[in-house]
C-alpha positions as CSV (number, residue, x, y, z in Angstrom):
1,M,96.1,126.0,37.9
2,T,96.2,127.9,41.1
3,P,96.9,125.5,44.0
4,L,94.0,125.0,46.3
5,S,96.2,124.0,49.3
6,G,97.9,127.4,49.9
7,A,100.5,127.7,52.5
8,A,98.4,125.9,55.2
9,G,97.8,122.7,53.1
10,L,94.7,120.6,53.1
11,S,93.1,118.6,55.9
12,A,92.5,114.9,55.4
13,G,88.8,115.6,54.9
14,Q,89.5,118.4,52.3
15,F,91.9,116.1,50.5
16,R,89.3,113.3,50.4
17,A,86.6,115.7,49.1
18,L,89.0,116.9,46.4
19,V,89.8,113.4,45.3
20,Q,86.1,112.6,45.1
21,R,85.3,115.7,43.1
22,M,88.1,114.9,40.6
23,A,86.9,111.3,40.3
24,Q,83.4,112.5,39.6
25,A,84.7,115.0,37.0
26,L,86.6,112.2,35.2
27,A,83.5,110.0,35.2
28,A,81.4,112.9,33.9
29,L,83.8,113.3,31.0
30,G,83.4,109.6,30.2
31,V,86.9,108.6,31.1
32,E,87.0,104.9,32.1
33,R,89.4,101.9,32.1
34,G,89.9,100.5,28.7
35,A,88.8,103.6,26.9
36,S,90.9,104.9,24.1
37,A,92.0,107.9,26.1
38,T,95.0,108.5,28.4
39,V,94.8,110.4,31.6
40,S,97.9,112.4,32.3
41,W,98.8,115.1,34.7
42,L,101.8,117.4,34.7
43,G,102.0,119.1,38.1
44,G,104.3,120.1,40.8
45,N,104.8,118.8,44.2
46,L,101.3,119.7,45.4
47,P,98.4,117.9,47.1
48,E,96.4,118.4,43.9
49,T,98.9,116.3,42.0
50,L,98.5,113.4,44.4
51,A,94.7,113.9,44.5
52,A,94.6,113.6,40.7
53,R,96.4,110.2,40.9
54,Y,94.0,108.9,43.5
55,A,91.0,110.3,41.6
56,A,92.1,108.4,38.5
57,N,92.3,105.2,40.5
58,L,89.0,105.9,42.2
59,A,87.3,106.5,38.8
60,E,88.9,103.2,37.6
61,C,90.9,104.9,34.9
């Protein structure tokens, strides 16, 4: 995955939008709490890694 943040990073608004898009994508895939699936992410020290964690929580995974 190519980092979205680049050298300049993300603003708070951009980060929030990223989290919401990721949460919507998880919901569209049918990922939900109690499902027989595991959400996992292997990423570096990037804003996208933290966004994925928040997105999973927002999507109630």
